[in-house]
N, C-alpha and C positions, 0 to 999 in steps of 0.2 A: 714903454718896459716890457707892457702884457704880452705884445703880440712876439716879445722874441722869447718870453717862458713858454706860450704855446708851441713855436717853432722848433725849440730845445725836445720838447715832450712829446710833439709828432713823429721827429728823428730817431729820437731815440727806439720810440716805437717802431717803426719801422726797421730799423735795421736791427733792431734786439729780435724782433720775429725773423729776419733773414739770419740771424745769428743760431736761433732755434732749429728753423727749418734743417739749416746745415749739419747741425747738432742730430737731429731724425734721420738724415740720410749718409751720417757715416755709420748708425746704427744696424745700414743694412736692411735692402726692402722685407729682409726675412723675420726680421725682428719686429717691424712695423705693426704686420698683420698677423695674427694667428686664425688659421683655418679649423676649423670642428666639423666633423660629417656626427650631428644628431642620432640617436640613435633608442632615444625613449629618456637619456642620462647627459648631465652636463658634468665635466669634471670639478675641479674645487674651484672657486672661485675665480675667474679668468681676467678678471680687472680691479679685481681689487679693491672693488668696491661693492657697497651692499644695492647698488639699480647698478641697472646698463639703459642708454637711450639707442633704442631702434632705429639707427640713420636712414636704412631704406632696406625695401623689401624687391628682391628681384626673380623671376619664373623662366624657367629651362624645361624646354617638353613639351610645353604645349601648344601644340603645331595649330590643331582647329577652335582651342577652347580660347574667349576672350577673357582679357586678364579681369575685368570688371567681375567677369561670374567665378574667379578665385578670390580678391579681393575679399567677396561676401561672404564666405566661411572661415574667413580668419578673426581671430577674437583679441588680435592686435592692430596695430597701423604704422606706418612711417610717421616718427616724434613721438612716439609713448616711450613715457619712463617706464620701466618697468623692476621690478625687486628680482634679482637675480636669482634667488632661494626658489622663486616661482618660475623662474623661467623654462625650466623645465616642462611645467604643468602647462602654459601656457602653448610652447610647441606644438607638444604631443595631441591636444585639443584641438589643435588647427590642422594637423597631419591628416588627423582622424577624421574631422569633418571632410575635409576634400576627398579623403577613402569613400566618406559616405555619399557625394554625389554619385557614384557609379559611373564616373567618368573617367576613372584609370583603374590601372592595375597596381601601380607603385606608384607612392609618392615617399621622396627622401627629401631631407632639410639637411642644409648646411647651415656655419654661420662664420664669418670672418670679424675680430675682435681684433680692436683696436688697441696694440701693446702697450700705451701708455694713457691712454683715459678709457670711459667708461661707453664706450661707443661699440653695436655692434653693428654688422648687417645681414639679412636672410637671405636664403634664394633657397626655393622649391625646385626638387626637379623632380618631372613628371615619365611617365612612360602612360601615353593614352592609350584608351580602347580601341578597337573597331568599330564604327559607330553604324555603317549600315550592315542591316541581316537578312539576306534572304532567306529567310529558314524555311526550310522545308516541312511539313507536317508531318509525321507519321506518328498519333498518339494513341495511348488508352483511354475509352471512353466512359470511365467508371470514377466517382467521388473519391476513390483512392486507389492505389495503386496494388494493392491486396487484395481487391476484389477481383480484380484480372487476371489476379496467380490463382487464385481458388479454382475461378473455371473460365482460363484462355478461351475468348472466340476474337476472330480478324472481323466478325459483324460489329462489333462493339469496338471499332476504331476509327478515329479520324483523320481525315487527309486534305491537304491543301499548301498552301502558302501562307507566310507570316510575312508581312515587308515592313524591317522597322528602322527608320532613320531617328537616331541617338545622336542628340551637341547638335541639334540641326540651327544652321545660319554659326556656330559657335555660343549660343546663348543657355544651351543645356534644354534646348526645347524638343521634343518629341513627337515624330510624324508616323503612324501605322495603317496601314491597308492588311485586313485580315479577310482571307477566302478561305475556307474554311469546310466541306463537305464531310459526308462518311454518316456518323452513329447521331452527332450531334453538331449539325448546322450553323455556321455560325458566319455571317457577311458583314464587316464595318469597318468603318474610317475614324480615325482619330488622330485631334492635333492640341498638345499640351507649350502652352505658354507659361513656364516657370514664374516669369517677373514682367510684367505689363508697365510699370512708370518706373521713374529714373532714381527713385528709392530704393529698389528692388524688394517691393514686400508684395504687393499684391501679383496674382496670377490668376489665368485663367485656361480649363480644357474640357473640350467639347467632342463628346461620342456620340455617333449615328451607328444603326444595326439591324440589324434582321437576325433570329434566332428560330431555328425548326424539327423539329423530332418527329420524327416517326413513331418513336416507341417512347414510352417516358414512365415512369412509378406513379402508382396511380392510388396505391394503400400500402400499410406496414404491416404484417403479421410477424408475430413471434419476432419483433424487430428486423425482422426482411425485408424489402423491397419485392413489392409486387410488381409486374408490370405488363402496362399495354400497349398494344401496337397497330397501327393504323395502316392497312393493305392499301397503296394507291395512294395515299391521301400522309397529313400531316395531323400527328396527334395537338400537336402544342404549335403554336407561331407565335412568335413574342417581336412586336417592331418599339425601337426606344429609342431617347433620344437624351443625353446624360449631360447636365453641363457642372460644373464645379468652379466656383470663385474660392480661391485661398489668398489669406494673409498671414505673412509669415515676419511676425516685427524683429524678431532676432534671430537665434542660430539654434534653438532648443525648441522653441515654441512654435504651432502651425494653427489654425483656423481653418474652417472650409464650410462654405455652403452650396447646397445644393439642390437644384431642381431638372428634375426627372419626367418624362412624359412616360409610357406605358399602355402601351395594347397588346394584350394578350386573345388570342382567339384558339377556342378548345373544340375538339370533335364532339360532339355528340355521344357514342360511345362511350368517351370517357365517362361521362357527366350520368351517362346510365350506371357504370359499375359504382360510382363513387359519387353520389349528389352533393359531398361534405368538399367536394374538390377543387370550386370557385364560390367566389360569394354570390347567391340565390341561385347557385346551379346555372348560373349564364353560361353560354357558349363565348359571348364576346365581352370583355372586363377592358373597360378603357380607365385609368388611375394617374393622378398627377402625386406626385410626391416631391417634401420637402425635409431638408436635412439637417443637421450640424454636426461636426466631427471636431474635436479639440485633440492633439496630441503634443504629447513631451515626452522629447525624443533623447536623451542622453547617454546612449549604448557608444561603446567603443567604436563597432564595426558591427553596423544592421544586419550583414547577412548569420552571423553567426557569432552573435556575442559574445565577450569573456567576462566584461567591466560596464558598470553603468547601471541607470535605470531607465525606467520606459512605462507611460501612462499614456493613453487613451478615453475617450469618449464618446461615445457614437449615437447620436439619436435621430428618427427618422419619423415622420407621418405619412403614412401612405392612404389617400384618399381623401380630396380635399371640395369632393360636391361641386365642383366646378364646371364637369363634364354630363352629359348625356349617360344615361347610363351607367354612372360611376357609383356603385355600390362598394370599392372596398374601404375599410374605417379600423386601419391598425395602426399601433403605435409603437414603436421599439426602443429600448435603450440597451446600449451594450460598453463594456466597457473592460480594460486588461490594462493589469498590473505587473510590472516582473522587473525584477532584481536579481543582479548576476555581480560575486565578487571574486577576486581575485585570493585565494589563499596563500599561495604561494609561487612561486613560477612556474611550477607543472600541476597543481590540482588548482580547481574551483568547485563555486556552487552555483547553484540559481533556481530561485523558485518563483512562479509565476499562478495569476487567476487571472479566470475568463467569466462573465458574467454575462448574463441577458436578460433581460425585462418585457414580454408584449403586454397587450392590452387592448382590447377590442371584444364585442360582444360576439363577434362571431371571425374566426380566422380558419381560412382555406388550408386546403390540405399543400398545395403549391406552396406555399406561401413558410410550412411550417418545417424550420433548420433547427433542430436541437445538437445531439450529438454526434459525432460519425461523419464529420465535413472540415475538409483543410485542417488547420491547428487546433480546433472543438473537438477533443477526442482524451476519452482516459484510456492511455496507453492498455492494450491488450485487448479492447473491445472493436479495433477497427476494421472489423469483418460486419458488424452492427450497427443498424440505427435507432438512435432513440430519441420520436419526436417528442417535441412539447413546445409549449409558450416561452419559458422559463427555463435555464439553468446556470451551474455554478463548478466549475473546474478549478482545481489546485494540483500543480503539477510543482515537481523538485527534481531537481538532478546535480550528483557530485560529478566530476569528472577529472579524467586526471590524462594529463598530454603525453601522448605512449610517443608521438613523433611530433615535439613542437612547432612551431611554424618555421618552414625551411622552403628556400629560393634556389632554384633549377635552371638553368638554360640547358632547353632542348638545342643538341647542335643543329638538326640536318634545317632547321627554319631560321631563315632568315630576317623574318619580322620582327622587331623584339615585342609587337603587340600579344604576339603566341607563342615565342619564343623563350621569353620568361616565365615562367610559374612558379607559384607558391603553392604550396600545402602544409596539411597538417593533419594528424591522426589522435584521435581522443578515443578514451572506453569511459562509457560512461553507464554509472548506479542510478537508477530511478526510482521514483513512486509517486504517483497520481491518484486522487481521489473524487469524486466527481457526485452531483446529481441532478436530474432533469424532472419539473414537474409538468403531466400532462393531463390536459381539461379534458379534450375533443376525442383523440386518439390513442388513449393508453389500452384500450381492453383488449387483449390478447398479444398485448407486448410486457413482457415481466421486468424488462431491466428499467422501463419508464417507471415515475414518483418511486424509486429504491438510491438506496446507494451503491454508486459502484466505485471498486477501487484496480489496482495493477500495479505491478513492480515487476522490472527487471534490469538486464543489464544489454548496454547496444555498443554498439562501435561506428563512430563517425568520422568520414574523410570529407576536408573543407579544403575548395579547391580555389582557383581562380577564376573571373567572371560569376563570384557569389554562389559558385556551385556547392550543394552540401549533399551526400550519399550517405542514409544513414539506415543501419541494422542494426535489430533489436530482439531479444529475446524476452517474452512479458509472462507472468502469472497473473491472474484475476482472483477474483475475493471465490470466485465459483471454481479456484481451481483448475482453468482451462488454462491452456499453454500455447504460445502460436512464435512462428520468427516473422515479423512484419519489416519492410520497405519503406522510408522516407526519402523525399527529398528537399525538406524545407527543414530547419532550426527547432529544437524540441519545445523550447520555449522562447 
């Protein structure tokens, strides 16, 4: 009897399934699934459940990029069960992670919800960037653009070619060849592999190069650099080999370990002008350095963040005593902490702190780098150099989206890698304060060992390929005013 009961149950299940399939088919294909184009928020509960099961993940438009590179950046996987209330956050985080790879100009997300069950498929659609760039080089050879604007001279320009292959082999690898002549000469080759192992956690990069300069700054007086020029030869030459092993266990945290070799050579006349320029006033200074870096990056868009937070810690020991004539003996620690808030859809606030401390009985002039370089500035003092062994800078910004992020198409360009362009325009109100402590070179430099502050208003243009153009009007604590140009985000 038992086998008859089993047969009845089996037949009932089979025919019941067929009847159910017929019933679903009668609803029509348009009612079985509902497609949603995700733009940051999802409508009311589409599945009438508190959870949704991710049935599958699809990718479209990644013509060059391998699928495993994309899956590495997602914070969910096929088969995951997610709270519907938190689904928007998960999708947006994954979309931002993919954008922050710098592989794509645009990343769009759509979902296909099952009409009768708490099941959904997710589809990512990409517009890939152009990955090979033979950049012709013609650039200003100053520590920032404002120095060149004050005294423009084509003698202080660089020219050459920079060939970069991004996303090499579709694995986010990077190959670079640089041949730069002119004021700051640099010839180098580099290769970066972000993922060495199957788990996609270990990465490696190697760069080998030669820097040469006929003119270098040999001293700072009145917080201005003084320059020495060597006729017919080079005032400074540097050969270097840089290696970096990275470990990225998750999405937001990265550890890196560096081992570098440097060999500097200086002109005799340079060391006569400033015997403190190199360790022991030596014309040849070889040394090995070790470094460690930790980075926690939870920003929405790295090139110009509006939401999230960021923290890093960088440690470097320069000089291990392993080489002949290795007199370098210097240890530095640097950190940066930044926080970004969206106050409402058009108002934003950001604040950040950069700090550096260094240790060594003697620190040569050419290794001094306080404020006035890259992003380590108090706005309003862009035209000054404030040398020192320790510094701290606190920055703050209020921003208003004068033109919120828009996407347009350039009609006469057929390639969507260039024809689709996004842009946004922000008005920002800022205030900075900083301090540099200098033990060795503070005499004759009034901005060393004193509090610096500046405030003002600016206009930021943000567009595709991570380009930022900033114009700012600043007033310093001393009452000096100026208009300054920048090509990176302020914080």
